[in-house]
C-alpha positions in Angstrom: 0.0 0.1 0.1 1.3 3.6 -0.7 1.7 5.6 2.5 0.4 8.8 2.5 2.8 11.9 4.5 1.6 12.8 7.8 0.6 16.2 8.4 1.4 18.4 11.6 3.8 16.0 13.4 4.7 17.7 17.0 8.3 16.9 17.5 9.5 18.5 21.0 12.5 20.9 20.7 14.3 19.8 23.5 17.1 21.9 22.7 15.0 25.4 22.8 13.3 24.2 25.8 13.2 27.2 28.6 14.7 26.9 31.8 13.1 26.0 34.8 12.1 28.7 37.6 14.3 27.5 40.9 15.1 29.0 44.0 19.3 30.2 43.9 20.4 26.6 45.1 18.8 25.5 41.9 19.3 28.1 39.3 21.5 26.3 36.8 19.3 23.3 36.4 18.1 25.1 33.2 18.0 23.0 29.5 20.4 25.6 28.3 22.9 25.4 30.4 22.5 21.6 30.9 23.3 21.5 27.0 26.4 23.4 27.4 27.8 19.6 28.9 29.5 17.7 25.8 26.8 15.8 23.9 27.4 12.0 24.0 25.6 8.7 22.5 25.6 5.6 23.4 27.4 2.7 21.6 24.8 0.4 20.2 26.9 -2.3 21.1 29.0 -3.0 17.8 27.4 -1.0 15.5 29.2 0.5 13.0 28.8 3.3 10.3 25.8 4.6 12.4 27.4 8.0 13.0 25.2 10.0 11.1 22.0 8.2 12.0 23.1 9.0 15.8 24.1 12.8 14.8 20.5 13.4 13.9 19.0 11.8 17.0 19.5 14.8 18.8 16.6 16.3 16.9 14.3 13.8 17.9 13.3 11.0 15.7 10.0 9.2 16.6 10.1 5.7 16.4 10.0 3.6 13.3 7.0 0.8 15.1 5.2 2.8 17.3 5.7 6.2 15.9 5.8 7.7 19.7 9.0 10.3 19.7 12.2 8.4 21.4 14.5 10.7 23.8 18.3 11.7 22.6 20.1 9.9 24.8 23.0 12.4 25.1 20.5 14.6 26.3 19.3 13.0 28.9 22.5 11.6 30.2 23.8 15.4 30.2 20.7 16.2 32.6 21.8 13.2 34.7 25.3 14.4 35.3 23.8 17.7 35.9 22.5 16.1 39.4 18.6 17.1 38.5 17.4 14.2 39.2 18.2 14.0 42.5 17.5 17.7 43.3 13.8 17.8 45.0 10.5 16.7 43.2 9.7 20.2 42.5 12.7 20.6 40.3 13.2 16.8 39.0 9.5 16.3 38.3 9.5 19.6 35.8 12.1 17.8 33.8 11.0 14.4 33.5 7.7 16.0 32.2 9.1 17.3 29.5 9.8 13.7 28.1 6.9 12.3 29.8 4.9 10.9 26.2 7.6 9.3 25.1 8.0 6.6 27.9 6.7 3.3 27.5 3.6 2.3 29.1 4.6 1.2 32.9 7.0 3.7 33.5 4.4 6.5 32.2 1.8 4.9 34.7 4.8 5.0 37.5 5.4 8.5 36.6 1.4 10.0 37.2 1.5 8.3 40.6 5.3 10.2 40.9 3.7 13.3 40.0 0.5 13.0 42.2 2.5 12.6 44.8 5.1 15.3 44.2 2.7 17.5 44.0 2.2 17.3 47.7 5.5 16.3 48.8 7.5 19.2 46.4 10.7 18.8 48.9 11.0 14.6 48.6 12.8 13.7 46.1 12.5 10.6 43.6 13.6 7.8 45.9 11.6 9.3 48.6 8.2 9.3 46.2 8.5 6.1 45.5 9.1 4.4 48.9 6.5 6.4 49.6 4.3 5.0 47.0 5.5 1.7 47.6 3.4 1.3 50.9 0.0 0.9 49.3 1.2 -1.1 45.8 3.2 -3.3 47.9 -0.4 -4.3 49.0 -1.7 -5.0 45.5 1.7 -6.9 44.8 1.3 -9.1 47.8 -2.5 -10.2 46.7 -1.4 -10.9 43.1 1.8 -13.1 44.4 -0.5 -14.4 47.3 -3.1 -16.0 44.7 0.3 -17.6 42.5 1.8 -19.3 45.8 -1.3 -20.8 46.9 -2.0 -22.4 43.3 1.5 -23.3 43.6 0.5 -24.6 46.9 -2.0 -26.5 45.7 -0.9 -28.5 43.1 2.7 -29.4 44.9 0.5 -31.2 47.1 1.1 -33.7 43.9 4.8 -33.8 44.6 6.7 -36.9 45.7 7.3 -36.5 49.2 11.2 -35.0 49.3 10.5 -32.4 46.7 7.3 -31.5 48.5 9.6 -31.0 51.8 11.8 -28.9 49.6 9.0 -26.8 47.8 7.8 -25.7 51.6 10.8 -24.3 52.6 11.0 -22.6 49.8 7.7 -21.3 50.5 8.5 -20.8 54.2 11.9 -18.4 53.5 10.2 -17.0 51.0 7.2 -15.8 53.1 9.9 -14.0 55.3 10.9 -12.4 52.5 7.5 -11.2 51.3 7.5 -10.1 55.4 10.4 -8.4 55.3 12.0 -10.6 57.8 15.7 -11.3 58.1 16.7 -15.2 56.8 19.9 -16.7 56.7 21.0 -17.1 53.2 24.1 -19.2 51.8 26.8 -17.2 49.7 27.5 -17.9 46.1 30.2 -16.5 44.2 28.2 -16.6 41.3 25.5 -14.8 42.1 27.5 -12.1 44.0 29.2 -12.1 40.5 26.2 -11.7 38.6 24.7 -8.7 41.2 28.2 -7.1 40.7 27.8 -7.2 37.3 24.0 -5.4 37.0 25.9 -2.9 39.1 28.4 -2.4 36.8 25.8 -1.9 34.0 23.9 0.8 36.0 26.7 2.6 37.3 27.7 2.9 33.6 24.5 4.4 32.3 24.0 6.6 35.4 27.5 8.2 35.3 30.8 7.5 33.1 33.3 4.9 31.9 36.4 5.9 34.6 33.7 5.0 37.5 32.5 1.9 35.7 35.9 0.4 35.4 36.5 0.9 39.0 33.8 -1.8 39.1 35.5 -3.8 36.3 38.4 -3.7 38.8 35.9 -5.0 41.7 34.7 -8.1 39.6 38.4 -9.0 38.2 39.2 -9.0 42.1 36.0 -10.9 42.9 37.2 -13.9 40.0 39.9 -14.4 43.0 37.4 -16.2 45.2 37.0 -20.3 45.6 33.7 -21.2 43.4 32.5 -23.5 46.3 31.6 -21.9 49.6 32.4 -23.9 52.3 34.5 -23.8 56.0 37.9 -24.1 54.3 37.4 -21.1 51.8 34.8 -19.1 54.0 37.8 -16.6 55.2 39.8 -15.9 51.6 36.2 -15.1 50.4 35.5 -12.5 53.2 39.0 -11.4 53.2 38.4 -10.6 49.1 34.9 -9.0 49.6 37.0 -6.6 52.0 39.3 -5.6 49.3 36.6 -4.7 47.1 35.2 -2.3 49.9 38.6 -0.8 50.2 38.1 -0.2 46.4 35.1 1.0 46.8 35.7 3.6 49.4 38.5 4.9 47.6 36.1 6.5 44.9 33.7 9.1 46.0 31.0 8.3 43.9 31.0 4.1 44.9 31.3 5.2 48.2 28.1 6.6 48.9 26.6 4.0 46.3 23.7 2.4 48.2 23.1 -1.2 46.3 27.3 -1.5 46.1 27.3 -1.2 49.6 24.2 -3.4 50.6 25.6 -5.9 48.1 29.6 -5.9 49.6 27.9 -5.8 53.8 25.2 -8.3 52.6 27.7 -10.8 51.3 29.8 -10.7 54.5 26.8 -11.5 56.6 26.0 -14.5 53.9 29.8 -16.1 55.2 29.1 -15.3 58.9 25.7 -17.0 58.6 24.1 -13.8 60.1 20.7 -13.1 59.0 19.8 -10.9 56.6 16.9 -8.9 55.2 16.8 -9.9 51.4 13.9 -8.5 49.2 12.1 -11.8 47.1 13.4 -12.1 43.6 11.4 -13.4 41.2 13.9 -14.8 39.0 15.6 -16.5 41.7 12.5 -17.9 43.3 11.6 -19.5 39.5 15.3 -20.9 39.4 15.3 -22.6 42.9 11.5 -24.3 41.8 13.0 -25.7 39.0 15.6 -27.1 40.5 13.7 -28.5 43.2 11.1 -30.0 40.6 14.4 -31.0 38.3 13.9 -34.5 39.7 10.0 -35.0 39.3 8.9 -37.6 37.0 5.8 -36.1 36.2 6.7 -33.6 33.2 3.1 -32.8 33.0 2.9 -31.5 36.6 6.3 -29.7 36.3 5.3 -28.0 33.6 1.9 -26.7 35.5 4.2 -25.2 38.3 6.4 -23.9 36.2 4.4 -21.9 34.0 2.5 -20.6 36.9 5.6 -19.3 38.4 6.2 -17.4 35.1 2.8 -15.5 35.8 4.2 -13.6 39.1 4.2 -10.0 38.3 7.1 -8.2 36.5 8.2 -4.9 37.3 7.8 -5.2 33.1 4.2 -5.6 33.3 3.0 -4.2 36.7 3.0 -1.1 38.5 3.5 -2.4 41.7 5.7 -4.7 41.1 7.9 -2.1 38.9 7.9 0.3 42.3 8.8 -2.2 44.6 11.6 -3.3 42.3 13.1 0.4 42.6 12.2 1.8 45.5 15.3 1.5 47.0 17.2 3.0 43.9 19.3 6.2 44.0 17.2 9.0 42.6 19.0 9.6 39.1 18.6 5.7 38.8 15.1 5.9 39.3 15.1 8.7 36.0 17.3 6.6 34.1 15.0 3.7 34.0 11.8 5.8 33.6 13.4 7.5 30.4 15.4 4.3 29.3 13.3 2.3 27.2 12.4 5.5 25.5 16.2 6.0 24.3 17.0 6.6 20.9 18.9 3.8 19.3 19.8 2.4 16.0 17.5 -0.7 14.4 18.9 -2.6 11.5 16.0 -3.4 9.4 17.2 -6.7 8.0 18.6 -8.0 11.0 22.3 -9.3 10.7 21.4 -12.8 11.3 19.6 -13.0 8.3 22.0 -10.9 6.1 22.0 -8.2 7.3 24.6 -5.1 6.9 26.1 -2.6 9.2 25.5 0.3 6.6 23.3 3.5 7.0 20.7 1.8 4.1 19.6 -1.0 6.5 19.2 1.5 9.6 16.4 3.1 11.0 15.1 4.8 14.8 13.4 2.7 17.1 13.5 3.0 20.4 15.3 0.9 22.7 12.0 -0.9 24.1 11.6 -1.8 20.9 14.5 -2.8 19.3 15.4 -5.4 22.1 11.8 -6.2 21.5 12.1 -7.7 18.0 15.2 -9.2 18.1 16.2 -10.9 14.7 12.3 -11.1 13.8 12.0 -10.9 10.2 10.8 -7.5 9.2 7.4 -8.7 7.8 6.6 -10.6 10.6 7.6 -7.8 12.6 4.8 -5.7 10.6 2.4 -8.3 12.0 3.3 -7.5 15.5 2.8 -3.9 14.5 0.3 -3.1 12.5 0.9 1.0 12.4 4.6 0.0 11.0 3.4 1.5 7.4 2.2 4.5 9.1 5.1 5.0 11.9 7.6 4.7 8.9 6.2 7.1 7.3 6.2 9.9 10.4 9.9 8.7 11.1 10.5 9.7 7.4 8.5 12.7 7.0 10.6 13.4 10.5 13.8 13.1 8.1 12.7 14.9 5.0 11.8 17.8 7.6 15.8 17.7 9.2 16.8 17.8 5.4 14.8 20.6 4.4 16.1 22.9 7.3 19.7 22.2 7.0 20.5 19.6 9.3 21.6 17.1 7.4 24.2 19.5 5.6 25.1 20.7 9.2 25.7 17.2 10.0 28.0 16.0 6.7 24.8 13.2 6.5 23.9 12.3 2.4 20.1 13.2 2.3 20.6 10.0 0.0 20.1 8.0 2.9 16.4 9.4 2.7 16.1 7.5 -0.8 17.1 4.7 0.2 15.5 4.5 3.3 12.0 4.4 0.4 13.7 1.6 -1.1 14.9 -0.3 1.4 11.5 -0.1 3.1 9.8 -1.3 0.2 11.8 -3.9 -0.4 12.1 -5.2 2.9 8.1 -4.8 3.5 8.0 -6.9 -0.4 6.4 -4.1 -1.6 4.0 -3.2 0.6 5.1 -0.1 2.2 5.9 2.6 -0.3 6.8 5.8 1.4 6.2 9.4 0.1 9.2 11.3 -0.1 7.7 14.1 -2.0 8.7 17.2 -0.1 12.2 16.3 0.1 14.0 19.6 -1.3 16.2 18.8 -4.1 18.9 21.6 -2.8 18.7 19.6 0.6 
């Protein structure tokens, strides 16, 4: 089908927004001053030859599948570096409101709760607001979880005696976690390093490569730990964790980074078999349940119990689970989480696994969320998953034409041939179903 050009599209001009009114302490928290930071873009993994498209992203480009505006990552990273999201809500929420219509479904709904709370508690920061919101959201989440656990308990009656006893122990520990009761949990090097890598990824996104490299050093130091935790290895493992604490204390940001400190201190407690409060983890619960079910011969029962456990709410599909998961995160991490799925990213129209090349001709713009969700799905199949792909491809190319006609392509030294290639390659990948209109592209653009 031929897609007509979309008219009167509103594109946020992020770089011309007026500074936010503020008192003397936060006077500099205005867009204009924050844009003085050097602009940066994420690496997008190993994607090559995408510099021109990345440069265009700073002007705001709609997602090729949903049509929603994507967030220029360099701009948001500048805001993170400025510290505005650690400021009281009267300032931080104003900046998040600039981007709220780009947020994906769950972050958008979470932000509506944050805005409402901030109206009455403007001096709270984002972490304090999330912690306050967690009280009511915890009730709704626990109710949903309890219904699922009750279904599992009912099915567990069919398990062999040994597996049934192990399941009861798992549920007892799970209930203690849900009630925020301290429990004794064995130390695991694999789990410790997994959590340390997650912290590294968060710190890399929130700060800079230099700070993240300190955590890389900590991960390398943790490799020296014995793999098995027992009475013979305990002292060596504690010695290495204490070395990690020294590394963290030597860096001003890491010294006060709560998730890292909690991981290090709780690991010492685990090694000493001291009870500590460990938040419930859906992923860990399912892993332990599957270990219990490994030796069960009733395949249908195993599948039933696993599938029911998989329905436990996640931060991807539930506002309450999202708020409970991130309530103790630093304020800047909360802001990053709200926005990150809406970041602009380079999408391969034909996946590399299916022969797609690292070339501008094969590139378009998608949000991080849509890019990740598509994976290596064929373009025609993706069109079925996102029925408005044709309309939204036109919306994206209209924006590119608008930028070309305004001289942005010339300014950035990007060849407008990309727009013609975009049209041709979209027709090719859609097997002729999407014919884009580029008639408004000026000849001298």
